C-alpha positions in Angstrom: 23.4 5.7 -0.8 23.0 9.1 -2.3 21.4 11.0 0.7 24.4 9.9 2.4 27.4 10.7 -0.1 25.0 14.3 -0.2 25.4 14.0 3.6 28.9 14.0 4.2 29.4 16.3 1.4 27.8 18.8 3.6 29.3 18.4 6.4 32.3 17.9 4.7 31.8 21.5 3.5 31.1 22.9 6.9 34.1 22.2 8.5 35.7 23.7 5.4 34.4 26.5 6.6 35.3 26.4 10.1 38.4 25.3 9.5 38.8 28.7 6.9 37.0 31.0 9.7 40.1 29.1 12.0 42.7 29.8 9.8 41.3 33.3 8.9 41.6 34.2 12.8 45.0 32.9 13.1 46.9 34.9 10.3 45.3 38.0 12.4 46.5 37.1 15.5 49.9 36.0 13.4 50.3 39.7 12.2 49.3 41.2 15.9 51.7 39.3 17.6 54.6 39.5 14.8 54.0 43.6 15.0 54.3 43.9 18.9 57.2 41.5 18.6 59.1 44.2 16.2 57.8 46.9 18.1 59.9 44.5 21.3 62.6 44.9 19.2 63.1 48.1 17.8 62.5 49.1 22.1 65.4 46.8 22.7 62.4 45.2 25.3 62.2 41.4 23.4 60.1 39.2 25.6 59.6 35.7 25.8 56.2 35.0 25.8 55.6 37.2 22.6 58.2 35.0 20.7 56.3 31.5 21.9 52.7 33.3 21.6 53.6 34.2 17.1 55.5 30.6 17.8 52.5 28.7 18.9 49.5 30.6 16.1 52.6 30.0 13.1 52.0 26.5 14.5 48.3 26.7 14.2 47.9 28.5 10.9 50.3 25.9 9.5 48.3 22.8 11.0 44.5 24.5 10.3 46.4 24.9 6.4 46.9 21.1 6.4 43.6 20.0 7.2 42.5 22.8 5.0 44.3 20.7 2.2 43.8 17.2 3.8 39.6 18.2 3.9 40.2 20.1 0.4 40.6 16.7 -1.1 37.8 15.0 0.5 35.7 17.4 -0.4 36.6 16.8 -4.2 36.6 13.2 -3.9 32.8 12.9 -2.1 32.1 15.6 -5.4 32.6 13.5 -7.6 30.5 9.9 -5.8 27.4 12.5 -5.0 28.1 13.3 -8.8 28.3 9.5 -9.9 25.2 9.3 -7.7 22.8 11.3 -9.1 24.1 9.9 -12.9 22.6 6.6 -12.1 19.8 7.9 -10.5 19.0 10.4 -13.5 19.9 6.8 -16.4 17.7 4.3 -13.8 14.9 7.2 -14.1 15.6 8.5 -17.9 15.4 4.3 -18.9 11.3 4.9 -17.0 8.0 5.6 -18.4 7.2 9.0 -18.5 3.9 8.7 -18.2 4.6 5.8 -15.7 3.8 4.9 -12.4 7.6 4.7 -11.1 7.9 7.6 -13.1 5.7 9.6 -11.5 7.0 8.6 -8.4 10.5 10.3 -9.0 9.8 13.5 -10.6 7.6 13.5 -7.0 10.7 12.3 -4.6 13.2 14.5 -7.0 10.3 17.4 -6.0 12.0 17.1 -2.2 15.6 18.7 -3.5 13.5 20.8 -5.3 11.8 22.1 -1.7 15.1 22.0 -0.2 17.5 24.1 -3.2 13.9 26.9 -2.5 14.5 26.7 1.0 18.4 26.7 1.2 18.0 30.2 -1.4 15.1 31.7 0.2 17.1 31.7 3.5 20.1 33.4 1.6 18.4 36.1 0.6 17.1 36.5 3.7 20.5 37.0 6.2 22.3 38.7 2.6 18.4 41.1 3.9 18.6 41.0 7.5 22.7 41.8 7.0 21.6 45.5 4.8 19.1 46.0 7.3 21.2 45.7 10.0 23.9 48.0 8.5 20.7 50.9 7.7 19.8 51.1 11.0 23.0 50.6 13.2 25.3 53.2 10.3 21.9 55.2 10.8 22.0 55.9 14.9 25.7 56.1 14.2 25.6 58.5 11.3 23.5 60.7 13.9 25.5 60.2 17.4 28.7 61.2 15.0 27.1 64.3 13.4 25.9 65.1 17.3 29.0 64.8 18.7 31.5 66.4 16.3 29.9 69.6 16.7 33.9 71.2 16.3 35.8 70.9 13.1 37.3 67.9 13.7 38.1 66.3 10.4 38.9 62.7 11.3 35.1 62.4 12.9 33.6 64.0 10.0 35.4 62.1 7.3 34.0 59.1 9.5 30.6 60.3 9.3 30.9 60.8 5.9 32.0 57.1 5.1 29.5 55.6 7.2 26.7 57.5 5.8 27.5 56.7 2.2 28.3 53.1 3.4 24.3 52.7 4.5 23.1 55.3 1.0 25.1 52.1 -0.2 24.0 49.4 1.4 20.2 50.7 1.0 20.5 51.3 -2.8 21.0 47.4 -3.2 18.6 46.1 -0.8 15.8 48.7 -3.0 17.2 47.4 -6.5 17.9 43.5 -5.5 14.8 43.1 -3.8 16.7 39.9 -1.3 13.2 40.4 0.9 10.7 40.3 -1.8 13.2 36.8 -3.4 13.2 35.3 -0.3 9.7 35.8 0.8 8.7 33.7 -3.0 11.2 30.7 -2.8 10.1 30.7 0.4 6.9 30.6 -0.4 7.0 28.2 -4.1 8.5 25.8 -2.0 6.0 25.7 1.5 3.3 25.1 -1.1 4.6 22.6 -3.5 5.3 20.8 0.0 1.8 21.1 0.8 0.8 19.5 -2.3 3.5 16.9 -1.6 1.7 16.0 1.5 -2.1 16.2 0.4 -0.8 13.5 -2.5 0.4 10.9 -0.1 -2.9 11.7 2.4 -5.8 12.6 -0.4 -6.4 15.8 0.7 -7.9 18.8 -0.9 -7.5 18.7 -4.7 -6.4 15.1 -4.5 -9.9 14.4 -2.8 -11.9 12.3 -4.6 -15.8 13.6 -4.3 -17.0 10.5 -4.5 -15.2 8.8 -1.1 -15.9 4.8 -1.7 -14.3 5.5 -5.2 -10.8 7.6 -3.9 -8.2 8.6 -7.1 -6.0 6.2 -7.9 -1.9 6.9 -6.8 -1.6 7.8 -10.5 -3.7 10.4 -11.5 -3.2 12.3 -8.1 0.8 11.7 -8.9 -0.4 13.0 -12.6 -2.2 16.0 -10.0 1.1 16.9 -8.4 2.9 16.5 -11.2 0.4 19.5 -13.1 0.5 21.2 -9.8 4.5 21.6 -9.1 5.4 22.3 -13.2 2.4 25.5 -12.2 4.0 26.2 -9.3 7.2 26.8 -11.0 6.2 28.5 -13.7 5.2 31.3 -11.7 7.7 30.9 -9.1 9.9 31.9 -12.6 7.0 34.8 -13.6 8.3 36.6 -10.5 11.1 36.5 -10.5 11.7 38.0 -14.3 9.1 40.4 -12.7 11.1 41.5 -9.9 14.9 41.6 -12.5 12.3 43.2 -14.8 11.1 46.2 -12.0 14.6 46.5 -11.4 15.4 46.7 -14.2 12.9 50.3 -15.4 13.6 51.7 -12.4 17.8 52.0 -12.7 16.3 53.6 -16.2 14.9 55.3 -14.9 17.1 57.2 -12.5 19.5 57.9 -15.2 
């Protein structure tokens, strides 16, 4: 039930982003077509095609706005359902002793949500890092090209070159300060390690294998060992995040 509500909520949020993107495109087209209509009227050459296109885009704009509003209500409703399901699951888990097999099983299954959370954060950091790297690479090439083209005294080209160079410098500074690549790598590594221990605890591999093959480790022992490993990995991840924050602060203090 919880997973189904979670999947429905993610799908609704995805459609909401798509609708918002379409609405933004419709708004841009509305202004463009509106500008062409104004210019046409100003030149005393109004065209039926322009008016029809503008009317169609306005209808699309209104329709997408209505869809956004309806889907927003669904997201609010499903968010409430998800919170209720999560509260029910936490209430049921709170009634179990922490060192009981059921409580340890719940902890192990909850680690899957932690893995997904870490991987989503790692993916966001990678995308942000790649975005800034694309800006830095393409902006540097474009700046060099514009500088080579501006052999004369073209003020517009000089302003564009200076603005682009400043934008590239800001992107490089943001990337170096926030360290998106390192953050994404640490999160991905932690998620992979937790997943490795999750599978090993299920199939009695590596650290979860008994020294005596004839007497395998009990489920409770494997679950407790898994919980210790996960807590250690979470602590190491928090320390790595703190080190990144401290290194960024130290660099900022030295720069000032």
